[in-house]
Structures are given as structure tokens and as C-alpha cells.
All heavy atoms as atom14 arrays in JSON, in Angstrom:
{
  "sequence": "MAENAPDPTAGKAPQGHPGLPRWAKLLALGVGIALVVLVVAMLLVGGEHGPGMHG",
  "atom14_mask": [
    [1, 1, 1, 1, 1, 1, 1, 1, 0, 0, 0, 0, 0, 0],
    [1, 1, 1, 1, 1, 0, 0, 0, 0, 0, 0, 0, 0, 0],
    [1, 1, 1, 1, 1, 1, 1, 1, 1, 0, 0, 0, 0, 0],
    [1, 1, 1, 1, 1, 1, 1, 1, 0, 0, 0, 0, 0, 0],
    [1, 1, 1, 1, 1, 0, 0, 0, 0, 0, 0, 0, 0, 0],
    [1, 1, 1, 1, 1, 1, 1, 0, 0, 0, 0, 0, 0, 0],
    [1, 1, 1, 1, 1, 1, 1, 1, 0, 0, 0, 0, 0, 0],
    [1, 1, 1, 1, 1, 1, 1, 0, 0, 0, 0, 0, 0, 0],
    [1, 1, 1, 1, 1, 1, 1, 0, 0, 0, 0, 0, 0, 0],
    [1, 1, 1, 1, 1, 0, 0, 0, 0, 0, 0, 0, 0, 0],
    [1, 1, 1, 1, 0, 0, 0, 0, 0, 0, 0, 0, 0, 0],
    [1, 1, 1, 1, 1, 1, 1, 1, 1, 0, 0, 0, 0, 0],
    [1, 1, 1, 1, 1, 0, 0, 0, 0, 0, 0, 0, 0, 0],
    [1, 1, 1, 1, 1, 1, 1, 0, 0, 0, 0, 0, 0, 0],
    [1, 1, 1, 1, 1, 1, 1, 1, 1, 0, 0, 0, 0, 0],
    [1, 1, 1, 1, 0, 0, 0, 0, 0, 0, 0, 0, 0, 0],
    [1, 1, 1, 1, 1, 1, 1, 1, 1, 1, 0, 0, 0, 0],
    [1, 1, 1, 1, 1, 1, 1, 0, 0, 0, 0, 0, 0, 0],
    [1, 1, 1, 1, 0, 0, 0, 0, 0, 0, 0, 0, 0, 0],
    [1, 1, 1, 1, 1, 1, 1, 1, 0, 0, 0, 0, 0, 0],
    [1, 1, 1, 1, 1, 1, 1, 0, 0, 0, 0, 0, 0, 0],
    [1, 1, 1, 1, 1, 1, 1, 1, 1, 1, 1, 0, 0, 0],
    [1, 1, 1, 1, 1, 1, 1, 1, 1, 1, 1, 1, 1, 1],
    [1, 1, 1, 1, 1, 0, 0, 0, 0, 0, 0, 0, 0, 0],
    [1, 1, 1, 1, 1, 1, 1, 1, 1, 0, 0, 0, 0, 0],
    [1, 1, 1, 1, 1, 1, 1, 1, 0, 0, 0, 0, 0, 0],
    [1, 1, 1, 1, 1, 1, 1, 1, 0, 0, 0, 0, 0, 0],
    [1, 1, 1, 1, 1, 0, 0, 0, 0, 0, 0, 0, 0, 0],
    [1, 1, 1, 1, 1, 1, 1, 1, 0, 0, 0, 0, 0, 0],
    [1, 1, 1, 1, 0, 0, 0, 0, 0, 0, 0, 0, 0, 0],
    [1, 1, 1, 1, 1, 1, 1, 0, 0, 0, 0, 0, 0, 0],
    [1, 1, 1, 1, 0, 0, 0, 0, 0, 0, 0, 0, 0, 0],
    [1, 1, 1, 1, 1, 1, 1, 1, 0, 0, 0, 0, 0, 0],
    [1, 1, 1, 1, 1, 0, 0, 0, 0, 0, 0, 0, 0, 0],
    [1, 1, 1, 1, 1, 1, 1, 1, 0, 0, 0, 0, 0, 0],
    [1, 1, 1, 1, 1, 1, 1, 0, 0, 0, 0, 0, 0, 0],
    [1, 1, 1, 1, 1, 1, 1, 0, 0, 0, 0, 0, 0, 0],
    [1, 1, 1, 1, 1, 1, 1, 1, 0, 0, 0, 0, 0, 0],
    [1, 1, 1, 1, 1, 1, 1, 0, 0, 0, 0, 0, 0, 0],
    [1, 1, 1, 1, 1, 1, 1, 0, 0, 0, 0, 0, 0, 0],
    [1, 1, 1, 1, 1, 0, 0, 0, 0, 0, 0, 0, 0, 0],
    [1, 1, 1, 1, 1, 1, 1, 1, 0, 0, 0, 0, 0, 0],
    [1, 1, 1, 1, 1, 1, 1, 1, 0, 0, 0, 0, 0, 0],
    [1, 1, 1, 1, 1, 1, 1, 1, 0, 0, 0, 0, 0, 0],
    [1, 1, 1, 1, 1, 1, 1, 0, 0, 0, 0, 0, 0, 0],
    [1, 1, 1, 1, 0, 0, 0, 0, 0, 0, 0, 0, 0, 0],
    [1, 1, 1, 1, 0, 0, 0, 0, 0, 0, 0, 0, 0, 0],
    [1, 1, 1, 1, 1, 1, 1, 1, 1, 0, 0, 0, 0, 0],
    [1, 1, 1, 1, 1, 1, 1, 1, 1, 1, 0, 0, 0, 0],
    [1, 1, 1, 1, 0, 0, 0, 0, 0, 0, 0, 0, 0, 0],
    [1, 1, 1, 1, 1, 1, 1, 0, 0, 0, 0, 0, 0, 0],
    [1, 1, 1, 1, 0, 0, 0, 0, 0, 0, 0, 0, 0, 0],
    [1, 1, 1, 1, 1, 1, 1, 1, 0, 0, 0, 0, 0, 0],
    [1, 1, 1, 1, 1, 1, 1, 1, 1, 1, 0, 0, 0, 0],
    [1, 1, 1, 1, 0, 0, 0, 0, 0, 0, 0, 0, 0, 0]
  ],
  "atom14_positions": [
    [[20.56, -94.58, -195.65], [19.94, -95.08, -194.42], [20.67, -94.53, -193.25], [21.91, -94.66, -193.18], [19.89, -96.57, -194.51], [18.9, -97.13, -193.56], [18.57, -98.84, -194.04], [19.17, -99.68, -192.66], [0.0, 0.0, 0.0], [0.0, 0.0, 0.0], [0.0, 0.0, 0.0], [0.0, 0.0, 0.0], [0.0, 0.0, 0.0], [0.0, 0.0, 0.0]],
    [[19.98, -93.99, -192.32], [20.7, -93.38, -191.15], [20.83, -94.49, -190.09], [19.99, -95.34, -189.89], [19.82, -92.22, -190.58], [0.0, 0.0, 0.0], [0.0, 0.0, 0.0], [0.0, 0.0, 0.0], [0.0, 0.0, 0.0], [0.0, 0.0, 0.0], [0.0, 0.0, 0.0], [0.0, 0.0, 0.0], [0.0, 0.0, 0.0], [0.0, 0.0, 0.0]],
    [[21.98, -94.4, -189.42], [22.22, -95.35, -188.3], [21.48, -94.96, -187.06], [21.33, -93.77, -186.77], [23.68, -95.42, -188.0], [24.51, -96.09, -189.04], [25.97, -96.31, -188.57], [26.14, -96.46, -187.34], [26.8, -96.28, -189.43], [0.0, 0.0, 0.0], [0.0, 0.0, 0.0], [0.0, 0.0, 0.0], [0.0, 0.0, 0.0], [0.0, 0.0, 0.0]],
    [[21.04, -95.95, -186.26], [20.37, -95.64, -185.05], [21.4, -95.26, -184.02], [22.44, -95.87, -183.88], [19.57, -96.86, -184.54], [18.38, -97.17, -185.39], [17.89, -96.25, -186.09], [17.94, -98.39, -185.46], [0.0, 0.0, 0.0], [0.0, 0.0, 0.0], [0.0, 0.0, 0.0], [0.0, 0.0, 0.0], [0.0, 0.0, 0.0], [0.0, 0.0, 0.0]],
    [[21.1, -94.24, -183.21], [21.99, -93.8, -182.14], [21.95, -94.85, -181.06], [20.91, -95.4, -180.72], [21.57, -92.45, -181.61], [0.0, 0.0, 0.0], [0.0, 0.0, 0.0], [0.0, 0.0, 0.0], [0.0, 0.0, 0.0], [0.0, 0.0, 0.0], [0.0, 0.0, 0.0], [0.0, 0.0, 0.0], [0.0, 0.0, 0.0], [0.0, 0.0, 0.0]],
    [[23.09, -95.13, -180.44], [23.07, -96.15, -179.31], [22.24, -95.6, -178.13], [22.31, -94.39, -177.81], [24.58, -96.31, -179.0], [25.22, -95.06, -179.52], [24.41, -94.6, -180.68], [0.0, 0.0, 0.0], [0.0, 0.0, 0.0], [0.0, 0.0, 0.0], [0.0, 0.0, 0.0], [0.0, 0.0, 0.0], [0.0, 0.0, 0.0], [0.0, 0.0, 0.0]],
    [[21.62, -96.49, -177.45], [20.83, -96.12, -176.31], [21.76, -95.86, -175.12], [22.55, -96.78, -174.75], [19.83, -97.26, -175.98], [18.91, -96.89, -174.8], [18.9, -95.72, -174.42], [18.15, -97.83, -174.42], [0.0, 0.0, 0.0], [0.0, 0.0, 0.0], [0.0, 0.0, 0.0], [0.0, 0.0, 0.0], [0.0, 0.0, 0.0], [0.0, 0.0, 0.0]],
    [[21.75, -94.66, -174.53], [22.68, -94.41, -173.41], [22.42, -95.2, -172.11], [23.26, -95.34, -171.3], [22.53, -92.89, -173.16], [21.18, -92.56, -173.74], [20.93, -93.5, -174.87], [0.0, 0.0, 0.0], [0.0, 0.0, 0.0], [0.0, 0.0, 0.0], [0.0, 0.0, 0.0], [0.0, 0.0, 0.0], [0.0, 0.0, 0.0], [0.0, 0.0, 0.0]],
    [[21.17, -95.73, -172.07], [20.87, -96.54, -170.82], [21.05, -98.01, -171.06], [20.77, -98.83, -170.19], [19.4, -96.26, -170.4], [18.52, -96.64, -171.46], [19.19, -94.77, -170.02], [0.0, 0.0, 0.0], [0.0, 0.0, 0.0], [0.0, 0.0, 0.0], [0.0, 0.0, 0.0], [0.0, 0.0, 0.0], [0.0, 0.0, 0.0], [0.0, 0.0, 0.0]],
    [[21.5, -98.41, -172.25], [21.67, -99.81, -172.53], [22.77, -100.42, -171.71], [23.86, -99.83, -171.6], [21.94, -100.04, -174.02], [0.0, 0.0, 0.0], [0.0, 0.0, 0.0], [0.0, 0.0, 0.0], [0.0, 0.0, 0.0], [0.0, 0.0, 0.0], [0.0, 0.0, 0.0], [0.0, 0.0, 0.0], [0.0, 0.0, 0.0], [0.0, 0.0, 0.0]],
    [[22.56, -101.54, -171.14], [23.54, -102.25, -170.34], [23.75, -101.7, -168.93], [24.53, -102.25, -168.16], [0.0, 0.0, 0.0], [0.0, 0.0, 0.0], [0.0, 0.0, 0.0], [0.0, 0.0, 0.0], [0.0, 0.0, 0.0], [0.0, 0.0, 0.0], [0.0, 0.0, 0.0], [0.0, 0.0, 0.0], [0.0, 0.0, 0.0], [0.0, 0.0, 0.0]],
    [[23.0, -100.73, -168.52], [23.07, -100.2, -167.16], [21.93, -100.68, -166.3], [20.83, -100.88, -166.85], [23.04, -98.66, -167.18], [24.31, -98.06, -167.84], [24.22, -96.54, -167.71], [25.48, -95.89, -168.35], [25.41, -94.42, -168.28], [0.0, 0.0, 0.0], [0.0, 0.0, 0.0], [0.0, 0.0, 0.0], [0.0, 0.0, 0.0], [0.0, 0.0, 0.0]],
    [[22.2, -100.89, -165.06], [21.13, -101.27, -164.13], [20.15, -100.08, -163.97], [20.63, -98.93, -163.89], [21.71, -101.74, -162.82], [0.0, 0.0, 0.0], [0.0, 0.0, 0.0], [0.0, 0.0, 0.0], [0.0, 0.0, 0.0], [0.0, 0.0, 0.0], [0.0, 0.0, 0.0], [0.0, 0.0, 0.0], [0.0, 0.0, 0.0], [0.0, 0.0, 0.0]],
    [[18.88, -100.34, -163.82], [17.97, -99.24, -163.61], [18.24, -98.55, -162.27], [18.57, -99.2, -161.26], [16.56, -99.88, -163.63], [16.82, -101.34, -163.42], [18.23, -101.6, -163.87], [0.0, 0.0, 0.0], [0.0, 0.0, 0.0], [0.0, 0.0, 0.0], [0.0, 0.0, 0.0], [0.0, 0.0, 0.0], [0.0, 0.0, 0.0], [0.0, 0.0, 0.0]],
    [[18.13, -97.22, -162.23], [18.39, -96.45, -161.02], [17.18, -96.58, -160.12], [16.1, -96.21, -160.47], [18.7, -94.98, -161.36], [19.89, -94.76, -162.16], [21.15, -94.96, -161.26], [21.14, -94.87, -160.05], [22.28, -95.37, -161.93], [0.0, 0.0, 0.0], [0.0, 0.0, 0.0], [0.0, 0.0, 0.0], [0.0, 0.0, 0.0], [0.0, 0.0, 0.0]],
    [[17.39, -97.11, -158.93], [16.33, -97.24, -157.96], [16.24, -96.02, -157.11], [16.93, -95.01, -157.36], [0.0, 0.0, 0.0], [0.0, 0.0, 0.0], [0.0, 0.0, 0.0], [0.0, 0.0, 0.0], [0.0, 0.0, 0.0], [0.0, 0.0, 0.0], [0.0, 0.0, 0.0], [0.0, 0.0, 0.0], [0.0, 0.0, 0.0], [0.0, 0.0, 0.0]],
    [[15.42, -96.09, -156.1], [15.28, -94.89, -155.16], [16.59, -94.83, -154.38], [17.12, -95.84, -153.89], [14.11, -95.21, -154.23], [13.68, -94.0, -153.43], [14.29, -93.73, -152.24], [12.83, -93.07, -153.64], [13.75, -92.66, -151.74], [12.88, -92.17, -152.58], [0.0, 0.0, 0.0], [0.0, 0.0, 0.0], [0.0, 0.0, 0.0], [0.0, 0.0, 0.0]],
    [[17.15, -93.66, -154.26], [18.44, -93.48, -153.59], [18.4, -93.76, -152.09], [19.44, -93.9, -151.48], [18.82, -92.04, -153.9], [17.53, -91.36, -154.13], [16.63, -92.39, -154.73], [0.0, 0.0, 0.0], [0.0, 0.0, 0.0], [0.0, 0.0, 0.0], [0.0, 0.0, 0.0], [0.0, 0.0, 0.0], [0.0, 0.0, 0.0], [0.0, 0.0, 0.0]],
    [[17.23, -93.87, -151.5], [17.15, -94.12, -150.04], [16.97, -92.87, -149.24], [16.91, -91.75, -149.77], [0.0, 0.0, 0.0], [0.0, 0.0, 0.0], [0.0, 0.0, 0.0], [0.0, 0.0, 0.0], [0.0, 0.0, 0.0], [0.0, 0.0, 0.0], [0.0, 0.0, 0.0], [0.0, 0.0, 0.0], [0.0, 0.0, 0.0], [0.0, 0.0, 0.0]],
    [[16.86, -93.06, -147.95], [16.68, -91.92, -147.05], [17.98, -91.13, -146.92], [19.1, -91.66, -146.86], [16.27, -92.43, -145.69], [14.85, -92.97, -145.53], [14.65, -93.49, -144.13], [13.84, -91.91, -145.85], [0.0, 0.0, 0.0], [0.0, 0.0, 0.0], [0.0, 0.0, 0.0], [0.0, 0.0, 0.0], [0.0, 0.0, 0.0], [0.0, 0.0, 0.0]],
    [[17.8, -89.8, -146.76], [19.02, -89.01, -146.49], [19.56, -89.26, -145.07], [18.86, -89.82, -144.21], [18.57, -87.57, -146.58], [17.08, -87.62, -146.62], [16.66, -88.99, -146.95], [0.0, 0.0, 0.0], [0.0, 0.0, 0.0], [0.0, 0.0, 0.0], [0.0, 0.0, 0.0], [0.0, 0.0, 0.0], [0.0, 0.0, 0.0], [0.0, 0.0, 0.0]],
    [[20.82, -88.96, -144.85], [21.46, -89.23, -143.56], [20.69, -88.58, -142.38], [20.57, -89.2, -141.33], [22.9, -88.78, -143.64], [23.7, -89.14, -142.41], [25.13, -88.8, -142.55], [25.85, -89.19, -141.37], [27.09, -88.9, -141.13], [27.76, -88.16, -141.99], [27.62, -89.26, -140.06], [0.0, 0.0, 0.0], [0.0, 0.0, 0.0], [0.0, 0.0, 0.0]],
    [[20.28, -87.34, -142.53], [19.59, -86.63, -141.45], [18.3, -87.36, -141.06], [17.97, -87.32, -139.91], [19.32, -85.15, -141.8], [18.39, -84.99, -142.9], [18.68, -84.8, -144.22], [16.96, -84.89, -142.8], [17.5, -84.64, -144.99], [16.47, -84.67, -144.1], [16.04, -85.02, -141.73], [15.09, -84.58, -144.38], [14.69, -84.9, -142.03], [14.24, -84.75, -143.3]],
    [[17.6, -87.94, -142.02], [16.36, -88.64, -141.69], [16.62, -89.95, -140.91], [15.9, -90.28, -139.97], [15.59, -88.94, -142.99], [0.0, 0.0, 0.0], [0.0, 0.0, 0.0], [0.0, 0.0, 0.0], [0.0, 0.0, 0.0], [0.0, 0.0, 0.0], [0.0, 0.0, 0.0], [0.0, 0.0, 0.0], [0.0, 0.0, 0.0], [0.0, 0.0, 0.0]],
    [[17.71, -90.61, -141.32], [18.09, -91.8, -140.57], [18.47, -91.53, -139.13], [18.08, -92.2, -138.22], [19.24, -92.52, -141.28], [18.87, -93.12, -142.61], [20.12, -93.76, -143.26], [19.79, -94.26, -144.66], [21.0, -94.8, -145.29], [0.0, 0.0, 0.0], [0.0, 0.0, 0.0], [0.0, 0.0, 0.0], [0.0, 0.0, 0.0], [0.0, 0.0, 0.0]],
    [[19.24, -90.44, -138.95], [19.68, -90.02, -137.63], [18.51, -89.58, -136.81], [18.42, -89.88, -135.53], [20.73, -88.94, -137.68], [22.07, -89.39, -138.25], [23.04, -88.17, -138.39], [22.73, -90.43, -137.35], [0.0, 0.0, 0.0], [0.0, 0.0, 0.0], [0.0, 0.0, 0.0], [0.0, 0.0, 0.0], [0.0, 0.0, 0.0], [0.0, 0.0, 0.0]],
    [[17.54, -88.85, -137.38], [16.38, -88.4, -136.66], [15.53, -89.62, -136.22], [15.08, -89.71, -135.1], [15.54, -87.45, -137.57], [14.21, -86.99, -136.94], [14.57, -86.05, -135.78], [13.42, -86.23, -138.01], [0.0, 0.0, 0.0], [0.0, 0.0, 0.0], [0.0, 0.0, 0.0], [0.0, 0.0, 0.0], [0.0, 0.0, 0.0], [0.0, 0.0, 0.0]],
    [[15.33, -90.57, -137.13], [14.58, -91.77, -136.76], [15.3, -92.57, -135.67], [14.65, -93.05, -134.74], [14.39, -92.68, -138.0], [0.0, 0.0, 0.0], [0.0, 0.0, 0.0], [0.0, 0.0, 0.0], [0.0, 0.0, 0.0], [0.0, 0.0, 0.0], [0.0, 0.0, 0.0], [0.0, 0.0, 0.0], [0.0, 0.0, 0.0], [0.0, 0.0, 0.0]],
    [[16.6, -92.64, -135.68], [17.36, -93.32, -134.66], [17.17, -92.61, -133.35], [16.99, -93.25, -132.3], [18.81, -93.44, -135.06], [19.73, -94.08, -134.07], [19.37, -95.57, -133.94], [21.18, -93.97, -134.48], [0.0, 0.0, 0.0], [0.0, 0.0, 0.0], [0.0, 0.0, 0.0], [0.0, 0.0, 0.0], [0.0, 0.0, 0.0], [0.0, 0.0, 0.0]],
    [[17.28, -91.28, -133.36], [17.07, -90.52, -132.11], [15.73, -90.69, -131.53], [15.59, -90.8, -130.29], [0.0, 0.0, 0.0], [0.0, 0.0, 0.0], [0.0, 0.0, 0.0], [0.0, 0.0, 0.0], [0.0, 0.0, 0.0], [0.0, 0.0, 0.0], [0.0, 0.0, 0.0], [0.0, 0.0, 0.0], [0.0, 0.0, 0.0], [0.0, 0.0, 0.0]],
    [[14.69, -90.67, -132.37], [13.32, -90.8, -131.88], [13.15, -92.2, -131.3], [12.46, -92.41, -130.26], [12.31, -90.51, -133.02], [10.92, -90.98, -132.64], [12.32, -89.06, -133.38], [0.0, 0.0, 0.0], [0.0, 0.0, 0.0], [0.0, 0.0, 0.0], [0.0, 0.0, 0.0], [0.0, 0.0, 0.0], [0.0, 0.0, 0.0], [0.0, 0.0, 0.0]],
    [[13.7, -93.2, -131.94], [13.58, -94.53, -131.46], [14.24, -94.72, -130.09], [13.69, -95.37, -129.2], [0.0, 0.0, 0.0], [0.0, 0.0, 0.0], [0.0, 0.0, 0.0], [0.0, 0.0, 0.0], [0.0, 0.0, 0.0], [0.0, 0.0, 0.0], [0.0, 0.0, 0.0], [0.0, 0.0, 0.0], [0.0, 0.0, 0.0], [0.0, 0.0, 0.0]],
    [[15.42, -94.16, -129.93], [16.14, -94.27, -128.66], [15.4, -93.52, -127.58], [15.23, -94.02, -126.52], [17.58, -93.69, -128.77], [18.4, -94.65, -129.67], [18.24, -93.46, -127.46], [19.81, -94.11, -130.0], [0.0, 0.0, 0.0], [0.0, 0.0, 0.0], [0.0, 0.0, 0.0], [0.0, 0.0, 0.0], [0.0, 0.0, 0.0], [0.0, 0.0, 0.0]],
    [[14.81, -92.34, -127.91], [13.99, -91.56, -126.93], [12.83, -92.38, -126.48], [12.45, -92.4, -125.3], [13.59, -90.25, -127.54], [0.0, 0.0, 0.0], [0.0, 0.0, 0.0], [0.0, 0.0, 0.0], [0.0, 0.0, 0.0], [0.0, 0.0, 0.0], [0.0, 0.0, 0.0], [0.0, 0.0, 0.0], [0.0, 0.0, 0.0], [0.0, 0.0, 0.0]],
    [[12.15, -93.05, -127.39], [11.02, -93.85, -127.03], [11.39, -95.04, -126.12], [10.66, -95.34, -125.18], [10.27, -94.42, -128.33], [9.49, -93.4, -129.09], [8.95, -94.02, -130.37], [8.34, -92.88, -128.24], [0.0, 0.0, 0.0], [0.0, 0.0, 0.0], [0.0, 0.0, 0.0], [0.0, 0.0, 0.0], [0.0, 0.0, 0.0], [0.0, 0.0, 0.0]],
    [[12.52, -95.68, -126.43], [12.94, -96.82, -125.59], [13.21, -96.31, -124.18], [12.87, -96.92, -123.18], [14.15, -97.51, -126.21], [14.82, -98.46, -125.26], [13.76, -98.24, -127.49], [0.0, 0.0, 0.0], [0.0, 0.0, 0.0], [0.0, 0.0, 0.0], [0.0, 0.0, 0.0], [0.0, 0.0, 0.0], [0.0, 0.0, 0.0], [0.0, 0.0, 0.0]],
    [[13.96, -95.17, -124.1], [14.28, -94.56, -122.77], [13.01, -94.23, -122.05], [12.84, -94.47, -120.81], [15.19, -93.36, -122.91], [15.33, -92.59, -121.63], [16.53, -93.79, -123.41], [0.0, 0.0, 0.0], [0.0, 0.0, 0.0], [0.0, 0.0, 0.0], [0.0, 0.0, 0.0], [0.0, 0.0, 0.0], [0.0, 0.0, 0.0], [0.0, 0.0, 0.0]],
    [[12.01, -93.7, -122.7], [10.76, -93.31, -122.05], [9.99, -94.57, -121.53], [9.5, -94.56, -120.4], [9.9, -92.57, -123.08], [8.51, -92.08, -122.58], [8.73, -90.99, -121.48], [7.69, -91.57, -123.68], [0.0, 0.0, 0.0], [0.0, 0.0, 0.0], [0.0, 0.0, 0.0], [0.0, 0.0, 0.0], [0.0, 0.0, 0.0], [0.0, 0.0, 0.0]],
    [[9.97, -95.58, -122.36], [9.28, -96.8, -121.88], [10.01, -97.45, -120.66], [9.36, -97.85, -119.69], [9.16, -97.81, -123.03], [8.69, -99.21, -122.58], [8.17, -97.26, -124.13], [0.0, 0.0, 0.0], [0.0, 0.0, 0.0], [0.0, 0.0, 0.0], [0.0, 0.0, 0.0], [0.0, 0.0, 0.0], [0.0, 0.0, 0.0], [0.0, 0.0, 0.0]],
    [[11.27, -97.51, -120.76], [12.08, -98.03, -119.61], [11.86, -97.19, -118.35], [11.64, -97.74, -117.24], [13.57, -98.17, -119.99], [14.4, -98.49, -118.77], [13.77, -99.23, -121.05], [0.0, 0.0, 0.0], [0.0, 0.0, 0.0], [0.0, 0.0, 0.0], [0.0, 0.0, 0.0], [0.0, 0.0, 0.0], [0.0, 0.0, 0.0], [0.0, 0.0, 0.0]],
    [[11.86, -95.89, -118.47], [11.67, -95.04, -117.35], [10.24, -95.23, -116.73], [10.08, -95.33, -115.53], [11.81, -93.58, -117.72], [0.0, 0.0, 0.0], [0.0, 0.0, 0.0], [0.0, 0.0, 0.0], [0.0, 0.0, 0.0], [0.0, 0.0, 0.0], [0.0, 0.0, 0.0], [0.0, 0.0, 0.0], [0.0, 0.0, 0.0], [0.0, 0.0, 0.0]],
    [[9.25, -95.41, -117.61], [7.89, -95.6, -117.11], [7.8, -96.95, -116.41], [7.1, -97.06, -115.38], [6.89, -95.55, -118.28], [6.67, -94.14, -118.78], [5.61, -94.05, -120.22], [4.07, -94.59, -119.46], [0.0, 0.0, 0.0], [0.0, 0.0, 0.0], [0.0, 0.0, 0.0], [0.0, 0.0, 0.0], [0.0, 0.0, 0.0], [0.0, 0.0, 0.0]],
    [[8.44, -97.98, -116.88], [8.4, -99.24, -116.26], [9.13, -99.26, -114.92], [8.71, -99.92, -113.94], [9.01, -100.32, -117.15], [8.21, -100.68, -118.39], [8.97, -101.66, -119.28], [6.85, -101.27, -118.05], [0.0, 0.0, 0.0], [0.0, 0.0, 0.0], [0.0, 0.0, 0.0], [0.0, 0.0, 0.0], [0.0, 0.0, 0.0], [0.0, 0.0, 0.0]],
    [[10.22, -98.53, -114.77], [10.98, -98.45, -113.55], [10.27, -97.64, -112.47], [10.31, -98.05, -111.32], [12.4, -97.86, -113.81], [13.32, -98.76, -114.62], [14.67, -98.04, -114.8], [13.57, -100.1, -113.89], [0.0, 0.0, 0.0], [0.0, 0.0, 0.0], [0.0, 0.0, 0.0], [0.0, 0.0, 0.0], [0.0, 0.0, 0.0], [0.0, 0.0, 0.0]],
    [[9.61, -96.58, -112.85], [8.94, -95.71, -111.89], [7.65, -96.38, -111.47], [7.2, -96.21, -110.33], [8.64, -94.34, -112.57], [7.7, -93.54, -111.62], [9.94, -93.6, -112.78], [0.0, 0.0, 0.0], [0.0, 0.0, 0.0], [0.0, 0.0, 0.0], [0.0, 0.0, 0.0], [0.0, 0.0, 0.0], [0.0, 0.0, 0.0], [0.0, 0.0, 0.0]],
    [[6.96, -97.11, -112.34], [5.76, -97.82, -111.94], [4.58, -97.32, -112.63], [3.62, -98.03, -112.87], [0.0, 0.0, 0.0], [0.0, 0.0, 0.0], [0.0, 0.0, 0.0], [0.0, 0.0, 0.0], [0.0, 0.0, 0.0], [0.0, 0.0, 0.0], [0.0, 0.0, 0.0], [0.0, 0.0, 0.0], [0.0, 0.0, 0.0], [0.0, 0.0, 0.0]],
    [[4.5, -96.08, -113.0], [3.42, -95.5, -113.77], [2.1, -95.27, -112.97], [1.12, -95.09, -113.58], [0.0, 0.0, 0.0], [0.0, 0.0, 0.0], [0.0, 0.0, 0.0], [0.0, 0.0, 0.0], [0.0, 0.0, 0.0], [0.0, 0.0, 0.0], [0.0, 0.0, 0.0], [0.0, 0.0, 0.0], [0.0, 0.0, 0.0], [0.0, 0.0, 0.0]],
    [[2.17, -95.37, -111.66], [0.96, -95.13, -110.87], [0.64, -93.65, -110.78], [1.57, -92.87, -110.51], [1.12, -95.71, -109.46], [1.22, -97.27, -109.49], [1.35, -97.79, -108.07], [1.0, -97.1, -107.16], [1.81, -98.89, -107.94], [0.0, 0.0, 0.0], [0.0, 0.0, 0.0], [0.0, 0.0, 0.0], [0.0, 0.0, 0.0], [0.0, 0.0, 0.0]],
    [[-0.57, -93.28, -111.01], [-0.96, -91.87, -111.0], [-1.93, -91.62, -109.86], [-2.69, -92.49, -109.52], [-1.58, -91.46, -112.3], [-0.67, -91.55, -113.46], [0.41, -90.68, -113.71], [-0.59, -92.48, -114.5], [0.98, -91.07, -114.82], [0.44, -92.18, -115.3], [0.0, 0.0, 0.0], [0.0, 0.0, 0.0], [0.0, 0.0, 0.0], [0.0, 0.0, 0.0]],
    [[-1.89, -90.44, -109.32], [-2.82, -90.08, -108.25], [-2.29, -88.94, -107.44], [-1.19, -88.51, -107.61], [0.0, 0.0, 0.0], [0.0, 0.0, 0.0], [0.0, 0.0, 0.0], [0.0, 0.0, 0.0], [0.0, 0.0, 0.0], [0.0, 0.0, 0.0], [0.0, 0.0, 0.0], [0.0, 0.0, 0.0], [0.0, 0.0, 0.0], [0.0, 0.0, 0.0]],
    [[-3.08, -88.51, -106.45], [-2.71, -87.39, -105.61], [-1.49, -87.64, -104.8], [-0.7, -86.76, -104.45], [-3.91, -87.18, -104.73], [-5.02, -87.92, -105.34], [-4.39, -88.99, -106.16], [0.0, 0.0, 0.0], [0.0, 0.0, 0.0], [0.0, 0.0, 0.0], [0.0, 0.0, 0.0], [0.0, 0.0, 0.0], [0.0, 0.0, 0.0], [0.0, 0.0, 0.0]],
    [[-1.18, -88.89, -104.48], [-0.01, -89.23, -103.67], [1.28, -88.97, -104.33], [2.32, -88.8, -103.7], [0.0, 0.0, 0.0], [0.0, 0.0, 0.0], [0.0, 0.0, 0.0], [0.0, 0.0, 0.0], [0.0, 0.0, 0.0], [0.0, 0.0, 0.0], [0.0, 0.0, 0.0], [0.0, 0.0, 0.0], [0.0, 0.0, 0.0], [0.0, 0.0, 0.0]],
    [[1.34, -88.93, -105.64], [2.55, -88.73, -106.38], [2.97, -87.27, -106.38], [4.08, -86.91, -106.7], [2.4, -89.17, -107.85], [2.39, -90.72, -107.96], [2.57, -91.22, -109.61], [4.3, -90.8, -109.95], [0.0, 0.0, 0.0], [0.0, 0.0, 0.0], [0.0, 0.0, 0.0], [0.0, 0.0, 0.0], [0.0, 0.0, 0.0], [0.0, 0.0, 0.0]],
    [[2.05, -86.36, -106.04], [2.35, -84.93, -106.1], [2.55, -84.34, -104.69], [2.42, -83.12, -104.56], [1.18, -84.22, -106.79], [0.96, -84.69, -108.2], [1.75, -84.34, -109.23], [0.0, -85.49, -108.73], [1.29, -84.91, -110.37], [0.25, -85.65, -110.04], [0.0, 0.0, 0.0], [0.0, 0.0, 0.0], [0.0, 0.0, 0.0], [0.0, 0.0, 0.0]],
    [[2.89, -85.16, -103.81], [2.96, -84.61, -102.41], [4.32, -84.58, -101.82], [5.38, -84.88, -102.12], [0.0, 0.0, 0.0], [0.0, 0.0, 0.0], [0.0, 0.0, 0.0], [0.0, 0.0, 0.0], [0.0, 0.0, 0.0], [0.0, 0.0, 0.0], [0.0, 0.0, 0.0], [0.0, 0.0, 0.0], [0.0, 0.0, 0.0], [0.0, 0.0, 0.0]]
  ]
}
């Protein structure tokens, strides 16, 4: 009778998704900061459009 080979994954936690790479996290952070700056700038300027702004 042959012995069963031990399961190499026995007793180990299942491998989950490794997560986002560092460059993707930094890109998302940069885009988020740029959006916040854009919104703050629009609120401070007033956002009124018209011919008077181009004069």
C-alpha cells in the first residue's frame, strides 16, 4: 500500500489578492489631491463664467 503524499498547502492560510501595486496607490493619491485642489480653486475663484472674465 502506497502512502499518501502530504498536501503542500495543508496548514497554510489561503493566499488572497496581493493588493494594488505601489505605483497605482501613488497615482490614485495624486489624482485625489489634484481633484481637491481643483475644487478648492473653483470655490475660491467663484466659478462665474461670462464675457467679463475675459477682459
